[in-house]
N, C-alpha and C positions, 0 to 999 in steps of 0.2 A: 243614140246611145240610150238604151232602156233605162240605164241607172239615173241618167239625167232626169227622165221624166218622173221616176220615182221620188227623186230628190225635191222636185218641183211640187208633187204632191204632197209630201211631208211638210214642206214649208207652208203650203196653202192650208193644210190642216192646222198647223201652229198659229198662223195668222187668222185663221177662222174666217177664210174668204168664202163668200157666197157660193152655194153649190158644192161645197167640199165638207163633208161630215167627218169629224174624228170619230174614231171607234167609241163605242158606248163606254163610260167610265174613265175614259183617258184624261189624266191630269195634265196640266202644263209640262210639268217635269218629263212625263211620259212622251209628250209630243216633242219635246226639245231632244230627248234621247232618240227618238226616231229620226229626227233630221240629223243628228250627228252620226248615226249608224249610215243613213244613206250618203252622207258626205264621205265616210270612209269607203263605201262601195264606189262611188264616183272616182275617188283618188285611186283606188286599187285599179279600177278599170283603165284609167288614164294612164297609169305607170305601165300597165300591161301592154297597152297599145304602142307606147314608146319602144318597148323592147321588141314588139312585133316589127315595127318600122326599121329598127335596127337590123334586125335578122333578115327580113325579106327585101329591103330596099338598101341595106348597107348604109344606113343613117348613122352618122358619127354623133351620138348622144352627148358625148363630153362636150363637143363645140357648141351643139345647140344649148346645153346647159350653160355653158360659159356665156353665151350671148344672153340668155335669159337673167343670170346673175347680173351682168353688166346693166341690162335694163332697169333691174330692180334697184340697183345702186344709184342710177341717174335719177330715178323717181324718189330717192330717199327712203325707200323700204328697207334697205340694208346699208351699213356703214362699214 
C-alpha cells in the first residue's frame, strides 16, 4: 500500500531519522500536519479496501466489525 510508505516517510521526517530530510523550512508543526494528512490517507485507503472486499468477495463487514469491536473491548480500549 503506497499510502503506508508515505506515512512511514512522514513519521521519519518528524522523528528526524538519519537519511530522511524534511523539506526546507518545515517546522515541527508542519511535520506533524504531514503525518496527520498521511494517516488520513491510510485510513481512507483501508476503508475503501474493506468495501472492495465486501463487493468482490461478499465479505460481511458488519460481522467483521463486530468481531473487531469485541476484541477492542476485551483489551480494554472500549467500554
